[in-house]
Residue frames as qw, qx, qy, qz and C-alpha x, y, z in Angstrom:
[[0.332, -0.673, -0.453, 0.481, 21.02, -11.50, -26.59],
 [0.255, 0.129, 0.196, 0.938, 20.28, -7.90, -27.50],
 [0.164, 0.505, 0.413, -0.740, 18.01, -4.95, -27.50],
 [0.166, 0.386, 0.671, 0.611, 15.30, -4.04, -30.01],
 [0.075, 0.443, 0.353, -0.821, 13.42, -0.73, -30.08],
 [0.369, 0.676, 0.620, 0.147, 10.35, 0.24, -32.04],
 [0.267, 0.390, 0.182, 0.862, 10.35, 3.44, -34.05],
 [0.173, -0.632, -0.521, 0.547, 9.18, 6.57, -32.23],
 [0.547, 0.038, 0.555, -0.626, 6.53, 7.68, -32.64],
 [0.830, 0.314, 0.192, -0.419, 4.24, 4.96, -33.99],
 [0.082, 0.511, -0.814, -0.263, 6.91, 2.47, -35.00],
 [0.582, 0.051, -0.739, -0.336, 6.37, -1.12, -36.03],
 [0.316, -0.112, -0.865, 0.373, 6.11, -2.17, -32.41],
 [0.275, -0.030, 0.273, -0.921, 3.34, 0.30, -31.54],
 [0.271, 0.278, 0.897, -0.212, 0.16, -1.53, -30.61],
 [0.418, 0.649, 0.298, -0.562, -2.04, 0.99, -32.42],
 [0.273, 0.582, -0.539, -0.545, -0.12, 0.50, -35.69],
 [0.208, -0.058, 0.971, 0.106, -0.68, -3.22, -35.75],
 [0.322, 0.531, 0.783, -0.034, -3.39, -4.05, -38.21],
 [0.251, 0.384, 0.403, 0.792, -3.05, -0.71, -39.95],
 [0.214, -0.837, -0.502, 0.051, -5.14, 1.24, -37.39],
 [0.267, 0.542, -0.081, 0.792, -4.54, 4.95, -37.14],
 [0.323, -0.357, -0.628, 0.611, -4.36, 6.30, -33.59],
 [0.044, -0.880, -0.452, -0.143, -6.89, 8.94, -32.58],
 [0.190, 0.768, -0.137, 0.596, -5.92, 12.54, -31.87],
 [0.531, -0.735, 0.208, -0.367, -6.07, 11.94, -28.09],
 [0.975, -0.186, 0.014, 0.118, -3.89, 8.83, -28.02],
 [0.083, -0.842, 0.529, 0.073, -0.22, 8.97, -27.13],
 [0.878, 0.295, -0.377, 0.007, 2.08, 6.42, -28.71],
 [0.655, -0.668, 0.352, -0.029, 4.13, 4.50, -26.19],
 [0.383, 0.634, -0.668, -0.070, 7.65, 3.41, -27.18],
 [0.971, -0.191, 0.074, -0.125, 8.38, -0.31, -26.82],
 [0.173, 0.681, -0.708, 0.071, 11.78, -1.73, -25.93],
 [0.976, -0.134, -0.013, -0.173, 12.44, -5.46, -25.74],
 [0.008, -0.646, 0.760, -0.067, 15.32, -7.54, -24.52],
 [0.055, -0.118, 0.992, -0.005, 15.54, -11.26, -25.30],
 [0.244, -0.341, -0.794, -0.440, 11.97, -11.14, -26.57],
 [0.309, -0.643, -0.642, 0.281, 10.58, -9.54, -23.38],
 [0.055, 0.845, 0.169, 0.504, 9.34, -5.99, -22.98],
 [0.512, -0.132, -0.403, 0.747, 11.45, -3.74, -20.73],
 [0.141, -0.897, -0.395, 0.143, 9.94, -0.91, -18.69],
 [0.417, 0.521, -0.009, 0.745, 11.23, 2.52, -19.59],
 [0.365, -0.395, -0.483, 0.691, 12.13, 4.66, -16.58],
 [0.021, 0.053, -0.103, -0.993, 11.24, 7.88, -18.40],
 [0.423, -0.316, -0.591, -0.610, 7.80, 6.58, -19.34],
 [0.519, -0.448, -0.695, 0.215, 7.13, 5.27, -15.82],
 [0.247, -0.275, -0.305, 0.878, 8.07, 8.67, -14.38],
 [0.207, -0.071, -0.291, -0.931, 5.77, 10.50, -16.76],
 [0.505, -0.366, -0.702, -0.342, 2.95, 8.07, -16.02],
 [0.459, -0.403, -0.635, 0.474, 3.39, 8.49, -12.26],
 [0.095, -0.289, -0.156, 0.940, 3.04, 12.26, -12.67],
 [0.026, -0.431, -0.714, -0.551, -0.16, 11.95, -14.67],
 [0.183, -0.106, 0.236, -0.948, -2.38, 14.92, -13.67],
 [0.647, -0.227, -0.472, -0.554, -5.41, 12.68, -14.19],
 [0.566, -0.183, -0.736, 0.322, -4.37, 10.76, -11.06],
 [0.096, -0.112, -0.420, 0.896, -4.61, 13.93, -8.96],
 [0.421, -0.079, -0.220, -0.876, -7.87, 14.86, -10.67],
 [0.634, -0.217, -0.704, -0.234, -9.38, 11.43, -9.94],
 [0.412, -0.223, -0.680, 0.565, -8.49, 11.68, -6.24],
 [0.068, 0.081, 0.201, -0.974, -9.86, 15.21, -5.92],
 [0.501, -0.128, -0.429, -0.741, -13.10, 14.34, -7.71],
 [0.620, -0.267, -0.738, -0.023, -13.75, 11.32, -5.51],
 [0.317, -0.184, -0.573, 0.733, -12.99, 13.25, -2.32],
 [0.221, 0.090, 0.098, -0.966, -15.56, 15.91, -3.20],
 [0.569, 0.218, 0.599, -0.520, -18.20, 13.26, -3.83],
 [0.607, 0.454, -0.391, -0.523, -18.04, 12.35, -7.54],
 [0.869, -0.100, 0.473, -0.107, -18.67, 8.62, -7.93],
 [0.352, -0.302, 0.736, 0.493, -16.54, 6.48, -10.23],
 [0.418, 0.484, 0.749, 0.171, -19.58, 5.85, -12.44],
 [0.200, 0.930, 0.306, -0.029, -20.14, 9.57, -12.97],
 [0.502, -0.530, 0.216, 0.649, -16.50, 10.59, -13.24],
 [0.406, 0.227, 0.555, 0.689, -16.60, 11.01, -17.03],
 [0.008, 0.820, 0.497, 0.285, -19.56, 13.39, -16.79],
 [0.396, -0.845, -0.116, 0.341, -17.61, 15.63, -14.38],
 [0.534, -0.224, 0.352, 0.736, -14.87, 16.33, -16.95],
 [0.228, 0.592, -0.138, -0.761, -14.83, 19.04, -19.58],
 [0.806, 0.467, 0.338, -0.134, -16.42, 18.08, -22.88],
 [0.314, -0.412, 0.608, 0.601, -14.11, 17.22, -25.76],
 [0.476, 0.380, -0.394, -0.689, -14.79, 17.22, -29.53],
 [0.907, 0.070, 0.218, -0.354, -16.78, 14.20, -30.73],
 [0.820, 0.478, -0.311, 0.038, -13.93, 12.96, -32.95],
 [0.086, 0.602, -0.689, 0.394, -11.55, 12.76, -29.98],
 [0.813, -0.217, -0.534, -0.076, -11.46, 9.38, -28.33],
 [0.318, -0.704, 0.423, -0.473, -11.11, 9.50, -24.54],
 [0.750, 0.005, -0.645, 0.142, -9.51, 6.89, -22.30],
 [0.363, 0.060, -0.637, 0.677, -9.10, 6.35, -18.56],
 [0.329, -0.209, 0.172, -0.904, -12.54, 7.63, -17.51],
 [0.679, -0.230, -0.625, -0.309, -14.31, 4.32, -16.99],
 [0.707, -0.638, 0.041, -0.303, -15.36, 3.21, -13.50],
 [0.945, -0.185, -0.013, 0.268, -12.56, 0.63, -13.26],
 [0.586, 0.453, -0.091, 0.665, -9.88, 2.97, -14.63],
 [0.179, -0.750, 0.126, -0.624, -10.77, 5.76, -12.20],
 [0.838, -0.527, 0.033, -0.134, -10.86, 3.28, -9.32],
 [0.886, 0.050, -0.063, 0.456, -7.38, 2.01, -10.25],
 [0.303, 0.620, -0.120, 0.714, -6.07, 5.56, -10.43],
 [0.475, -0.730, 0.088, -0.484, -7.51, 6.37, -7.00],
 [0.934, -0.349, 0.001, 0.082, -6.10, 3.22, -5.39],
 [0.773, 0.241, -0.074, 0.582, -2.63, 3.77, -6.88],
 [0.141, 0.675, -0.096, 0.718, -2.47, 7.48, -6.06],
 [0.572, -0.691, 0.104, -0.430, -3.80, 7.24, -2.51],
 [0.958, -0.221, -0.061, 0.174, -1.68, 4.17, -1.75],
 [0.651, 0.341, -0.130, 0.665, 1.53, 5.88, -2.83],
 [0.086, -0.698, 0.105, -0.703, 0.66, 9.09, -0.98],
 [0.777, -0.583, -0.007, -0.237, -0.21, 7.19, 2.22],
 [0.912, -0.047, -0.110, 0.392, 3.10, 5.30, 2.12],
 [0.418, 0.471, -0.130, 0.766, 5.07, 8.54, 1.68],
 [0.332, -0.699, 0.009, -0.633, 3.03, 10.36, 4.30],
 [0.859, -0.499, -0.071, -0.093, 3.38, 7.68, 6.98],
 [0.851, -0.033, -0.075, 0.520, 7.18, 7.70, 6.57],
 [0.237, 0.808, -0.031, 0.538, 7.77, 11.46, 6.59],
 [0.509, 0.017, -0.492, 0.706, 10.22, 12.92, 9.09],
 [0.334, -0.847, -0.385, -0.153, 8.77, 14.76, 12.10],
 [0.657, -0.253, -0.214, 0.677, 12.08, 16.05, 13.42],
 [0.217, 0.267, 0.111, 0.932, 11.53, 19.55, 12.09],
 [0.390, -0.657, -0.388, -0.515, 8.31, 20.09, 14.04],
 [0.088, 0.195, -0.623, 0.753, 8.41, 21.68, 17.50],
 [0.513, -0.455, -0.616, -0.388, 5.31, 19.95, 18.86],
 [0.105, -0.321, 0.517, -0.787, 4.03, 21.33, 22.17],
 [0.584, 0.042, 0.546, -0.599, 0.69, 19.49, 22.46],
 [0.208, 0.070, -0.886, -0.407, -0.86, 16.35, 20.97],
 [0.691, 0.035, 0.308, -0.654, -4.47, 15.19, 20.80],
 [0.092, 0.140, -0.959, -0.230, -5.16, 11.51, 20.17],
 [0.655, 0.156, 0.381, -0.634, -8.53, 9.99, 19.33],
 [0.273, -0.006, 0.922, 0.275, -9.88, 6.96, 17.50],
 [0.564, 0.274, -0.118, -0.770, -12.38, 6.78, 14.67],
 [0.537, 0.037, 0.838, -0.084, -14.37, 3.59, 14.06],
 [0.543, 0.443, -0.337, -0.628, -15.03, 2.44, 10.51],
 [0.855, 0.191, -0.384, -0.292, -16.42, -0.99, 9.58],
 [0.934, -0.347, -0.068, 0.054, -15.16, -2.93, 12.65],
 [0.687, 0.193, -0.175, 0.679, -11.78, -1.19, 12.49],
 [0.274, -0.930, -0.131, 0.204, -10.51, 1.60, 14.70],
 [0.619, 0.460, -0.040, 0.635, -7.92, 4.05, 13.43],
 [0.453, -0.718, -0.199, 0.489, -6.07, 6.15, 16.00],
 [0.414, 0.737, 0.119, 0.521, -5.15, 9.64, 14.83],
 [0.526, -0.494, -0.194, 0.664, -2.57, 11.93, 16.41],
 [0.226, 0.867, 0.215, 0.388, -3.06, 15.67, 15.87],
 [0.612, -0.260, -0.208, 0.717, -0.13, 17.86, 16.92],
 [0.026, 0.982, 0.160, 0.099, 0.11, 21.57, 17.71],
 [0.674, 0.226, -0.184, 0.679, 3.44, 23.30, 17.29],
 [0.365, -0.379, -0.347, 0.776, 4.78, 26.30, 19.21],
 [0.079, 0.012, -0.205, -0.976, 2.92, 28.70, 16.90],
 [0.530, 0.245, 0.503, -0.637, -0.41, 26.90, 17.32],
 [0.535, 0.360, -0.523, -0.557, -0.39, 25.40, 13.82],
 [0.852, -0.069, 0.417, -0.308, -1.98, 21.96, 13.47],
 [0.288, 0.488, -0.780, -0.266, -0.23, 18.91, 12.02],
 [0.965, -0.057, -0.023, -0.256, -1.53, 15.39, 11.42],
 [0.219, -0.682, 0.698, -0.003, 1.33, 13.39, 12.92],
 [0.124, 0.213, -0.956, -0.158, 0.29, 9.81, 12.26],
 [0.796, -0.089, -0.061, -0.596, -2.36, 7.11, 12.18],
 [0.054, -0.266, 0.954, -0.125, -2.53, 3.57, 13.52],
 [0.714, -0.068, -0.373, -0.588, -5.07, 0.94, 12.48],
 [0.008, 0.160, -0.933, 0.322, -6.25, -1.78, 14.86],
 [0.331, -0.409, -0.822, -0.219, -9.25, -3.62, 16.24],
 [0.415, -0.816, -0.400, 0.045, -9.67, -1.55, 19.41],
 [0.064, 0.861, -0.257, 0.434, -8.15, 1.43, 21.22],
 [0.889, -0.407, -0.144, 0.153, -5.99, -0.89, 23.29],
 [0.439, -0.807, 0.263, 0.294, -2.68, -0.19, 24.94],
 [0.680, -0.070, 0.532, 0.500, -0.70, -1.96, 22.21],
 [0.419, 0.691, 0.427, 0.406, -2.20, 0.12, 19.39],
 [0.132, -0.990, -0.039, -0.031, -1.68, 3.38, 21.28],
 [0.588, -0.612, 0.381, 0.367, 1.92, 2.45, 22.13],
 [0.660, 0.219, 0.520, 0.495, 2.60, 1.48, 18.51],
 [0.247, 0.886, 0.276, 0.278, 1.34, 4.88, 17.33],
 [0.295, -0.942, 0.149, 0.066, 3.49, 6.81, 19.79],
 [0.680, -0.377, 0.477, 0.410, 6.61, 4.75, 19.13],
 [0.594, 0.500, 0.448, 0.443, 6.15, 5.27, 15.41],
 [0.062, 0.980, 0.085, 0.168, 6.03, 9.04, 15.98],
 [0.513, -0.765, 0.329, 0.209, 9.22, 8.83, 18.07],
 [0.736, -0.031, 0.515, 0.439, 11.02, 6.75, 15.42],
 [0.448, 0.670, 0.383, 0.451, 10.13, 9.37, 12.81],
 [0.378, 0.353, -0.122, 0.847, 11.72, 12.16, 14.81],
 [0.412, -0.775, -0.201, -0.434, 9.15, 13.38, 17.36],
 [0.215, 0.452, -0.612, 0.613, 11.13, 14.55, 20.39],
 [0.710, -0.488, -0.491, -0.130, 10.11, 12.45, 23.41],
 [0.565, -0.087, -0.432, 0.697, 12.69, 14.16, 25.65],
 [0.055, -0.218, 0.082, -0.971, 10.73, 17.37, 25.93],
 [0.210, 0.316, 0.725, -0.575, 7.66, 17.94, 28.10],
 [0.188, -0.129, -0.626, -0.746, 4.54, 17.54, 25.96],
 [0.483, 0.102, 0.440, -0.750, 0.86, 18.09, 26.72],
 [0.108, -0.122, -0.922, -0.350, -1.48, 15.25, 25.76],
 [0.509, 0.070, 0.224, -0.828, -5.21, 15.89, 25.49],
 [0.193, -0.020, -0.958, -0.213, -7.20, 12.64, 25.51],
 [0.567, -0.376, -0.358, -0.639, -10.75, 11.45, 26.09],
 [0.547, -0.500, 0.468, -0.481, -9.78, 9.60, 29.27],
 [0.947, 0.104, -0.277, -0.123, -9.30, 6.07, 27.92],
 [0.682, -0.641, 0.349, 0.049, -7.11, 4.17, 30.38],
 [0.875, 0.140, 0.296, 0.357, -5.26, 2.27, 27.65],
 [0.436, 0.770, 0.045, 0.463, -4.27, 5.50, 25.93],
 [0.335, -0.893, 0.216, -0.210, -3.20, 7.09, 29.19],
 [0.833, -0.397, 0.350, 0.162, -1.00, 4.11, 30.04],
 [0.783, 0.393, 0.227, 0.425, 0.59, 4.08, 26.58],
 [0.172, 0.906, -0.070, 0.381, 1.48, 7.78, 26.81],
 [0.520, -0.774, 0.345, -0.109, 3.16, 7.25, 30.18],
 [0.919, -0.059, 0.300, 0.248, 5.03, 4.21, 28.82],
 [0.662, 0.516, 0.167, 0.518, 6.58, 6.25, 26.01],
 [0.135, 0.769, -0.065, 0.621, 6.91, 9.75, 27.50],
 [0.553, -0.208, -0.600, 0.540, 7.03, 8.98, 31.23],
 [0.244, -0.660, -0.410, 0.580, 7.05, 12.01, 33.55],
 [0.143, -0.169, 0.288, 0.931, 7.54, 14.33, 30.58],
 [0.130, -0.432, -0.720, -0.527, 3.88, 13.82, 29.64],
 [0.226, 0.104, 0.397, -0.883, 1.27, 16.30, 30.89],
 [0.028, -0.334, -0.912, -0.237, -2.15, 14.66, 30.74],
 [0.314, 0.113, 0.155, -0.930, -5.32, 16.68, 30.18],
 [0.227, 0.349, 0.908, -0.033, -8.65, 14.87, 30.26],
 [0.088, -0.325, -0.483, -0.808, -11.34, 16.12, 27.88],
 [0.203, 0.103, 0.535, -0.814, -13.94, 17.98, 29.94],
 [0.626, 0.118, -0.253, -0.728, -16.71, 17.34, 27.41],
 [0.624, 0.039, -0.775, -0.093, -16.17, 13.58, 27.71],
 [0.135, -0.005, -0.765, 0.630, -16.17, 13.87, 31.51],
 [0.448, 0.098, 0.218, -0.861, -19.58, 15.57, 31.52],
 [0.704, 0.138, -0.474, -0.510, -20.93, 12.95, 29.12],
 [0.483, 0.084, -0.855, 0.170, -19.57, 10.05, 31.18],
 [0.071, 0.045, 0.667, -0.740, -21.04, 11.33, 34.45],
 [0.544, 0.148, 0.045, -0.825, -24.46, 12.09, 32.97],
 [0.604, 0.132, -0.703, -0.352, -24.66, 8.63, 31.38],
 [0.278, -0.044, -0.889, 0.362, -24.85, 7.15, 34.91],
 [0.197, 0.172, 0.460, -0.849, -27.94, 9.18, 35.83],
 [0.294, 0.554, 0.779, -0.025, -31.69, 8.81, 35.21],
 [0.261, 0.562, 0.430, 0.657, -33.26, 11.18, 32.69],
 [0.255, -0.896, -0.320, -0.176, -34.84, 13.46, 35.30],
 [0.583, -0.712, 0.058, 0.387, -31.43, 14.20, 36.87],
 [0.725, 0.203, 0.270, 0.600, -29.32, 14.68, 33.76],
 [0.227, 0.796, 0.177, 0.532, -30.03, 18.33, 32.93],
 [0.419, -0.896, 0.047, -0.141, -29.49, 19.65, 36.46],
 [0.790, -0.425, 0.269, 0.351, -26.28, 17.70, 37.02],
 [0.652, 0.425, 0.267, 0.569, -24.98, 18.66, 33.57],
 [0.030, 0.910, 0.064, 0.409, -25.41, 22.34, 34.46],
 [0.615, -0.766, 0.183, 0.046, -23.61, 21.91, 37.79],
 [0.838, -0.066, 0.294, 0.455, -20.74, 20.12, 36.04],
 [0.488, 0.618, 0.213, 0.578, -20.32, 22.81, 33.39],
 [0.209, -0.937, 0.013, -0.280, -20.46, 25.60, 35.95],
 [0.747, -0.591, 0.237, 0.191, -17.82, 23.87, 38.06],
 [0.782, 0.139, 0.301, 0.528, -15.52, 23.22, 35.10],
 [0.314, 0.737, 0.178, 0.571, -15.78, 26.88, 34.14],
 [0.512, -0.819, -0.146, 0.216, -14.66, 28.14, 37.55],
 [0.172, 0.949, -0.259, 0.057, -11.92, 30.77, 37.63],
 [0.060, -0.642, 0.755, -0.119, -9.38, 28.51, 39.35],
 [0.595, 0.092, -0.792, -0.103, -8.67, 24.81, 39.41],
 [0.089, 0.016, -0.791, 0.605, -8.95, 24.79, 43.20],
 [0.470, 0.149, 0.267, -0.828, -12.48, 26.20, 43.11],
 [0.681, 0.204, -0.478, -0.516, -13.51, 23.82, 40.33],
 [0.442, 0.093, -0.879, 0.152, -12.26, 20.77, 42.22],
 [0.126, 0.050, 0.672, -0.728, -14.06, 21.85, 45.40],
 [0.603, 0.190, 0.025, -0.774, -17.36, 22.19, 43.52],
 [0.674, 0.199, -0.643, -0.305, -16.94, 18.82, 41.85],
 [0.236, 0.067, -0.882, 0.403, -16.15, 17.12, 45.16],
 [0.358, 0.123, 0.463, -0.801, -19.34, 18.65, 46.58],
 [0.692, 0.221, -0.292, -0.623, -21.31, 17.34, 43.60],
 [0.528, 0.165, -0.833, -0.008, -19.84, 13.86, 44.04],
 [0.011, -0.005, 0.785, -0.619, -20.80, 13.92, 47.72],
 [0.528, 0.180, 0.222, -0.800, -24.40, 14.84, 46.89],
 [0.731, 0.264, -0.434, -0.455, -24.64, 11.97, 44.37],
 [0.109, 0.385, -0.902, 0.163, -22.87, 9.31, 46.41],
 [0.430, 0.017, 0.763, -0.482, -25.86, 7.80, 48.24],
 [0.708, 0.449, 0.339, -0.427, -28.38, 7.56, 45.38],
 [0.770, 0.634, -0.076, -0.002, -26.05, 7.40, 42.38],
 [0.646, -0.605, 0.365, 0.289, -22.67, 6.02, 43.49],
 [0.733, 0.235, 0.419, 0.481, -21.53, 5.22, 39.94],
 [0.257, 0.873, 0.171, 0.377, -22.04, 8.84, 38.88],
 [0.411, -0.894, 0.179, 0.012, -20.19, 10.04, 42.01],
 [0.771, -0.287, 0.415, 0.388, -17.27, 7.73, 41.25],
 [0.599, 0.542, 0.350, 0.474, -17.21, 9.01, 37.66],
 [0.020, -0.982, -0.014, -0.186, -16.97, 12.61, 38.92],
 [0.535, -0.764, 0.345, 0.109, -13.99, 11.79, 41.13],
 [0.870, 0.058, 0.354, 0.338, -12.17, 9.58, 38.61],
 [0.584, 0.281, 0.233, 0.725, -9.18, 11.40, 37.09],
 [0.093, -0.930, -0.333, 0.121, -10.23, 14.66, 38.74],
 [0.388, -0.679, 0.209, 0.587, -6.77, 16.25, 38.82],
 [0.414, -0.012, 0.623, 0.664, -6.19, 15.64, 35.11],
 [0.215, 0.783, 0.568, 0.129, -9.27, 17.70, 34.23],
 [0.076, -0.993, -0.063, 0.071, -7.41, 20.89, 35.16],
 [0.764, -0.140, 0.194, 0.599, -3.84, 20.31, 33.97],
 [0.370, 0.512, 0.270, 0.727, -4.05, 23.17, 31.45],
 [0.263, -0.885, -0.211, -0.322, -5.83, 25.54, 33.83],
 [0.703, -0.663, 0.017, 0.258, -3.13, 25.04, 36.46],
 [0.685, 0.123, 0.179, 0.695, -0.44, 26.09, 33.98],
 [0.118, -0.696, -0.173, 0.687, -1.75, 29.64, 34.12],
 [0.297, 0.143, 0.587, 0.739, -2.34, 30.05, 30.41],
 [0.269, 0.070, -0.098, -0.955, -4.67, 32.53, 28.70],
 [0.585, 0.181, 0.571, -0.547, -8.37, 31.67, 28.95],
 [0.727, 0.489, -0.157, -0.455, -8.92, 31.10, 25.22],
 [0.415, 0.450, -0.790, -0.026, -6.02, 28.66, 25.01],
 [0.274, -0.126, 0.838, -0.454, -7.20, 26.91, 28.19],
 [0.715, 0.306, 0.304, -0.550, -10.61, 26.37, 26.58],
 [0.652, 0.537, -0.439, -0.307, -9.03, 25.06, 23.38],
 [0.380, 0.386, -0.828, 0.144, -6.79, 22.55, 25.15],
 [0.388, -0.153, 0.699, -0.580, -9.29, 21.38, 27.78],
 [0.805, 0.284, 0.374, -0.362, -11.31, 19.35, 25.27],
 [0.479, -0.090, 0.739, 0.464, -10.63, 17.12, 22.26],
 [0.486, 0.716, 0.318, -0.388, -12.92, 19.25, 20.07],
 [0.169, 0.717, -0.480, -0.477, -10.14, 19.99, 17.56],
 [0.040, -0.232, 0.938, 0.256, -9.54, 16.34, 16.72],
 [0.409, 0.422, 0.758, -0.284, -13.26, 15.55, 16.93],
 [0.419, 0.740, -0.008, -0.526, -13.74, 18.08, 14.12],
 [0.119, 0.502, -0.772, -0.371, -11.10, 16.24, 12.10],
 [0.237, 0.073, 0.968, -0.045, -12.89, 12.93, 12.68],
 [0.458, 0.605, 0.471, -0.450, -16.19, 14.46, 11.59],
 [0.337, 0.696, -0.371, -0.514, -14.52, 15.57, 8.37],
 [0.033, -0.271, 0.942, 0.196, -13.25, 12.04, 7.79],
 [0.366, 0.332, 0.832, -0.253, -16.74, 10.63, 8.34],
 [0.448, 0.693, 0.129, -0.549, -18.18, 13.09, 5.86],
 [0.309, 0.611, -0.601, -0.412, -15.69, 12.14, 3.14],
 [0.016, 0.195, -0.979, -0.047, -15.40, 8.39, 3.84],
 [0.491, 0.262, 0.636, -0.535, -19.15, 8.08, 4.35],
 [0.590, 0.506, -0.242, -0.581, -19.54, 7.99, 0.58],
 [0.203, 0.305, -0.921, -0.130, -17.98, 4.52, 0.47],
 [0.800, -0.132, -0.105, -0.576, -20.66, 1.85, 0.33],
 [0.989, -0.111, -0.091, 0.020, -18.48, -1.21, 0.84],
 [0.181, -0.816, 0.548, -0.027, -15.18, -1.48, 2.70],
 [0.932, 0.233, -0.276, 0.035, -12.64, -4.12, 1.70],
 [0.834, -0.157, -0.278, 0.450, -10.33, -4.29, 4.69],
 [0.444, -0.763, -0.097, 0.460, -8.03, -2.11, 6.76],
 [0.471, -0.088, 0.361, 0.800, -5.77, -1.12, 3.86],
 [0.083, 0.596, 0.534, 0.594, -8.66, 0.50, 2.01],
 [0.362, -0.859, -0.356, 0.066, -9.78, 2.26, 5.19],
 [0.533, -0.536, 0.085, 0.650, -6.28, 3.66, 5.76],
 [0.358, 0.195, 0.456, 0.791, -6.04, 4.89, 2.16],
 [0.086, -0.752, -0.493, -0.429, -9.34, 6.75, 2.43],
 [0.476, -0.816, -0.212, 0.251, -8.49, 8.22, 5.82],
 [0.549, -0.282, 0.219, 0.756, -5.08, 9.31, 4.55],
 [0.212, 0.407, 0.488, 0.743, -6.66, 10.97, 1.51],
 [0.262, -0.832, -0.446, -0.198, -9.32, 12.61, 3.67],
 [0.546, -0.683, -0.091, 0.477, -6.72, 13.96, 6.13],
 [0.452, -0.015, 0.330, 0.829, -4.66, 15.35, 3.26],
 [0.009, 0.617, 0.506, 0.603, -7.77, 17.14, 2.01],
 [0.426, -0.824, -0.374, 0.018, -8.77, 18.42, 5.47],
 [0.605, -0.383, -0.041, 0.697, -5.30, 19.81, 6.19],
 [0.294, 0.408, 0.325, 0.801, -5.83, 22.40, 3.49],
 [0.265, -0.729, -0.273, -0.568, -8.39, 24.19, 5.66],
 [0.656, -0.416, -0.456, 0.434, -6.59, 23.88, 9.02],
 [0.031, -0.871, 0.064, -0.486, -6.39, 27.05, 11.11],
 [0.266, 0.312, -0.670, 0.619, -4.22, 27.76, 14.11],
 [0.399, -0.474, -0.757, 0.207, -5.67, 26.78, 17.44],
 [0.204, -0.860, -0.182, -0.430, -7.65, 29.49, 19.23],
 [0.572, -0.805, 0.154, 0.028, -5.36, 31.19, 21.71],
 [0.885, 0.297, -0.075, 0.352, -2.28, 30.32, 19.65],
 [0.168, 0.807, -0.289, 0.487, -0.41, 33.35, 20.98],
 [0.584, -0.641, 0.380, -0.321, -0.17, 31.58, 24.32],
 [0.976, 0.119, -0.175, 0.042, 1.52, 28.45, 22.96],
 [0.474, 0.524, -0.479, 0.520, 4.99, 29.76, 23.83],
 [0.407, -0.526, 0.425, -0.614, 3.78, 30.24, 27.42],
 [0.964, -0.116, 0.023, -0.238, 2.70, 26.59, 27.40],
 [0.816, 0.347, -0.341, 0.310, 6.17, 25.50, 26.32],
 [0.135, 0.583, -0.471, 0.648, 7.93, 27.71, 28.87],
 [0.617, -0.430, 0.324, -0.574, 5.68, 26.66, 31.76],
 [0.986, 0.007, -0.104, -0.129, 5.79, 22.97, 30.85],
 [0.709, 0.392, -0.416, 0.413, 9.61, 22.95, 30.78],
 [0.090, -0.594, 0.442, -0.666, 9.74, 24.70, 34.14],
 [0.871, -0.359, -0.057, -0.330, 8.04, 21.73, 35.83],
 [0.443, -0.611, 0.653, -0.064, 10.29, 19.70, 38.18],
 [0.856, 0.114, 0.504, 0.006, 9.51, 16.49, 36.26],
 [0.660, 0.743, 0.018, 0.109, 10.66, 18.07, 32.99],
 [0.022, 0.867, -0.479, 0.135, 13.88, 19.39, 34.52],
 [0.649, -0.402, 0.642, -0.072, 14.65, 16.01, 36.13],
 [0.867, 0.345, 0.357, 0.042, 14.11, 14.22, 32.81]]
């Protein structure tokens, strides 16, 4: 029982020295250590390999649209007598899988305790028969943070609850009053109330509301009703807006009862933000899910380059990599100066004080 080490560099145990071959200028000689006839991994070498800048380069190139087959052509030219390695389709693919897998694992476990999140938008993106829920948070300065993702088959209550509980376990404060902006899905609404209870302020997306109502109408009625809806939602006060929407529902009730019911469904939650008395630009920003819809569009643009998906793990890796890339260009939410007013007003609610 004992240790045996090859000479460094290019000792007798070096693979390139076997057979008398001379390594090329671009090749690095790897030291070999064996114990009881078996090779032992060297921690220093593993660390250096994990920090290989080519891994970062491979991820960045694929995210901006360079295919694995054309990766070599995207690199700087080297002298003809220099032998290159690690630029083949399979090598680049392995680098991408390893790098994005490690980053996703680290990212999904990061602590959220240091973030003072005042509002959260949640939406799902569908990719190849999978749905991935994404939580986008806004802190007290209006800065945006991707809080977490949850993969599932549908946007059901269990998936939504799992996402929120994961955020809580990683440090998101569920004891403070938080605004949630959602598209109106009942499963998501129920999950938020399960985890946050009365501390949750629910704001329904007004764009989704208009779309849902109009979908119940014949083509010849859609444009006129859409205009009435938008005018009502843009009213100066929540009271005026609700009165106009009730009038619209009454006018639709006899001929189009489904559309009338859609107008009335969740009516109060359409104006949660407006009733807080915030600045108009912040009210507009938090009355729709446009911010997270923009994130989802960015994911579709990046992940749309994949021709064949091989399961949920691959989907999560690509979404994680895409979100990491998109975060670089995040701006503060419009009306960010009013975020402190949101926090102050939300905490002043009786439900928040009782909790």
